[in-house]
C-alpha positions as CSV (number, residue, x, y, z in Angstrom):
1,M,99.6,103.2,76.7
2,Q,98.2,106.5,77.8
3,F,95.6,106.6,80.5
4,R,93.2,109.4,81.3
5,H,89.7,110.3,82.6
6,H,87.5,112.3,80.1
7,P,87.4,116.0,81.0
8,Q,83.7,116.0,81.3
9,L,83.9,113.1,83.9
10,R,86.4,115.1,85.8
11,A,84.1,118.1,85.7
12,D,81.2,116.0,86.9
13,F,83.2,114.5,89.8
14,P,85.7,117.2,90.8
15,T,86.8,115.4,94.0
16,L,88.1,112.4,92.0
17,V,91.7,111.4,92.9
18,V,93.4,108.8,90.8
19,G,96.6,106.8,91.2
20,T,98.1,104.3,88.8
21,L,100.9,101.7,88.9
22,R,102.5,99.8,86.1
23,L,104.1,96.5,86.9
24,D,106.3,94.6,84.5
25,G,107.5,91.2,85.6
26,V,104.5,89.5,87.1
27,S,104.5,85.7,87.7
28,P,101.7,83.6,89.0
29,S,103.8,81.6,91.4
30,A,105.1,84.4,93.6
31,P,104.5,84.0,97.4
32,A,102.1,86.9,98.0
33,D,101.0,87.6,101.6
34,P,97.7,89.6,101.7
35,A,97.1,88.7,105.3
36,P,98.3,91.9,107.0
37,W,95.9,94.0,104.8
38,L,93.0,91.7,105.4
39,D,93.6,92.0,109.1
40,I,93.4,95.8,108.8
41,A,90.1,95.4,106.9
42,R,88.7,93.0,109.5
43,A,89.6,95.5,112.2
44,R,87.7,98.3,110.4
45,L,84.7,96.1,110.0
46,A,84.7,95.2,113.7
47,D,83.9,98.8,114.5
48,T,81.6,99.7,111.6
49,S,79.8,98.4,108.5
50,E,81.4,98.9,105.1
51,G,78.5,101.2,104.1
52,Q,79.5,103.7,106.8
53,L,83.1,104.1,105.7
54,P,83.7,107.5,104.0
55,P,85.3,106.1,100.8
56,I,82.3,103.8,100.3
57,Q,79.8,106.5,101.1
58,A,81.4,108.7,98.4
59,W,81.2,106.0,95.8
60,R,77.5,105.4,96.8
61,R,76.8,109.1,96.1
62,A,78.6,108.8,92.8
63,F,76.6,105.8,91.8
64,T,73.4,107.6,92.7
65,A,74.5,110.5,90.6
66,M,75.0,108.2,87.7
67,G,71.4,106.9,88.0
68,L,72.4,103.6,89.6
69,K,71.0,102.1,92.8
70,P,74.1,102.0,95.1
71,T,72.9,98.9,97.0
72,Q,72.3,97.0,93.7
73,Y,75.6,98.1,92.0
74,R,78.4,98.4,94.5
75,C,81.9,99.7,93.9
76,A,84.5,96.9,93.9
77,S,85.9,97.8,97.4
78,E,82.5,97.6,99.0
79,S,81.8,94.2,97.4
80,L,85.1,92.9,98.8
81,L,84.4,94.3,102.3
82,R,80.9,92.9,102.2
83,R,82.3,89.4,101.2
84,L,85.0,89.6,103.9
85,R,82.5,90.5,106.6
86,R,80.2,87.7,105.6
87,E,82.7,85.0,104.9
88,G,85.7,86.0,107.0
89,D,88.1,85.8,104.1
90,L,88.6,86.5,100.4
91,P,89.3,83.8,97.8
92,S,92.8,83.3,96.5
93,L,92.8,83.9,92.7
94,H,96.3,85.1,91.7
95,P,99.1,86.7,93.8
96,L,98.6,90.1,92.2
97,V,94.8,90.0,92.4
98,D,95.0,88.8,96.0
99,L,97.3,91.7,97.0
100,C,95.2,94.3,95.2
101,N,92.0,93.0,96.7
102,A,93.5,92.9,100.2
103,V,94.9,96.5,100.0
104,S,91.6,97.6,98.4
105,A,89.7,96.2,101.4
106,A,92.1,97.7,103.9
107,F,91.7,101.2,102.5
108,A,88.0,100.7,101.3
109,I,89.1,102.1,97.9
110,P,88.6,100.4,94.6
111,V,91.7,98.9,93.0
112,A,91.6,97.6,89.4
113,A,94.3,95.4,88.0
114,L,94.3,94.8,84.3
115,D,96.5,92.7,82.0
116,A,98.3,95.5,80.1
117,D,98.9,93.3,77.1
118,R,95.1,92.8,76.6
119,I,94.5,96.6,76.2
120,T,94.7,98.0,72.7
121,G,96.2,101.5,72.4
122,D,95.2,104.0,75.0
123,L,92.7,103.6,77.9
124,E,90.1,106.2,78.9
125,V,87.5,106.4,81.6
126,R,84.4,108.0,80.0
127,R,80.7,107.7,79.4
128,A,79.8,105.0,76.9
129,D,78.1,105.6,73.6
130,G,76.6,102.0,73.6
131,T,78.8,100.6,70.9
132,E,81.6,99.4,73.2
133,R,82.2,95.6,73.6
134,Y,82.4,94.2,77.1
135,D,83.4,90.5,77.6
136,T,82.1,88.9,80.8
137,F,84.0,86.3,82.8
138,T,81.6,83.6,81.5
139,G,82.4,84.5,77.8
140,D,79.2,86.5,77.1
141,V,79.4,89.8,75.2
142,E,77.6,92.9,76.5
143,H,77.3,96.4,75.3
144,P,77.3,99.1,78.1
145,D,74.3,101.4,78.3
146,P,74.8,104.8,76.6
147,G,76.0,107.2,79.3
148,E,77.4,104.5,81.5
149,V,80.9,105.1,82.8
150,V,83.4,102.6,81.3
151,F,87.1,102.0,80.9
152,V,87.4,101.8,77.1
153,D,90.5,101.3,74.9
154,T,91.3,102.6,71.4
155,A,89.6,99.5,69.9
156,G,86.3,100.3,71.6
157,R,86.6,97.4,74.1
158,A,85.2,98.2,77.6
159,H,87.5,96.8,80.3
160,A,85.2,97.8,83.2
161,R,81.4,98.6,83.5
162,R,79.7,101.0,85.8
163,W,83.0,102.7,86.5
164,T,84.3,100.8,89.6
165,N,81.6,98.1,89.7
166,R,82.7,95.3,87.4
167,Q,85.9,94.5,85.4
168,S,86.0,92.6,82.1
169,G,87.0,89.0,81.7
170,H,89.0,90.0,78.6
171,S,91.8,91.9,80.5
172,A,91.5,90.0,83.9
173,I,94.8,89.0,85.5
174,S,95.7,85.4,84.7
175,A,98.6,82.9,84.8
176,A,99.7,84.3,81.4
177,T,99.9,87.9,82.6
178,S,103.4,89.4,82.7
179,R,102.6,93.1,82.6
180,A,99.9,94.8,84.7
181,F,98.2,98.2,84.8
182,I,96.7,99.0,88.2
183,V,94.3,101.9,88.9
184,T,92.9,103.2,92.2
185,E,90.2,105.9,92.4
186,A,88.7,107.7,95.3
187,L,86.2,110.5,95.8
188,H,86.0,111.2,99.5
189,E,87.3,114.1,101.5
190,D,90.7,112.6,102.4
191,A,91.1,110.9,99.0
192,T,94.5,112.5,98.2
193,A,96.2,111.3,101.4
194,D,94.5,107.9,101.3
195,V,95.3,107.2,97.6
196,T,99.0,108.2,98.3
197,A,99.1,105.8,101.3
198,L,97.4,103.0,99.3
199,L,99.9,103.3,96.5
200,A,102.8,103.2,98.9
201,A,101.4,100.1,100.7
202,L,100.7,98.3,97.4
203,T,104.0,99.2,96.0
204,G,105.8,97.8,99.0
205,A,103.8,94.6,98.9
206,L,104.5,94.2,95.1
207,R,108.2,94.9,95.5
208,T,108.4,92.2,98.3
209,T,106.5,89.7,96.1
210,W,108.2,90.4,92.8
211,P,111.6,92.0,93.8
212,T,113.0,92.0,90.2
213,A,109.8,93.5,88.6
214,T,109.8,97.1,87.3
215,L,107.3,99.4,89.0
216,T,106.1,102.8,88.0
217,T,103.7,104.8,90.1
218,T,101.8,108.0,89.3
219,T,99.2,110.1,91.1
């Protein structure tokens, strides 16, 4: 599978920094420990609100540029931090998802984890033409608005809507997942350093959790 951002999207958002990680050998029973990363996120929230963090502010500006209300459609990391601030914790869903969510909250940067075997062909982040199919977690089928930024595969299936806002139920990590594709994206001033640090932190956590898994990281 090849992964890329469309050149026009790169031109529209020149500060975009992307990191990817491929994980082969996932199991749902691994003893993941997201607590250290959640503690970092809680410490950040003790000093400021999630909306004041530079990575979140950059995504809010991007959502505004896309014609979206940033307080109605939030990037994934802001939604996680918002829930963590209100509830004090994040729900446990799957060891891989739990780690990705915790590291995302710690760095305030979106992290998407997809079941690689549920992606057909290549995956591109681009503006939708409106024909793409998006499967919700409740089983409904939607079609992204033309011009909306989506993760779309060769078969025309959208695996995320509104860029970093909402993933698809079709490729969500589940108990059956054995291969995962992980993407992190940032737009703020220190994005290069922060994405590098995020990938290092997540790679370390994944190696501890699945020591026999195969990991490949790119930035």
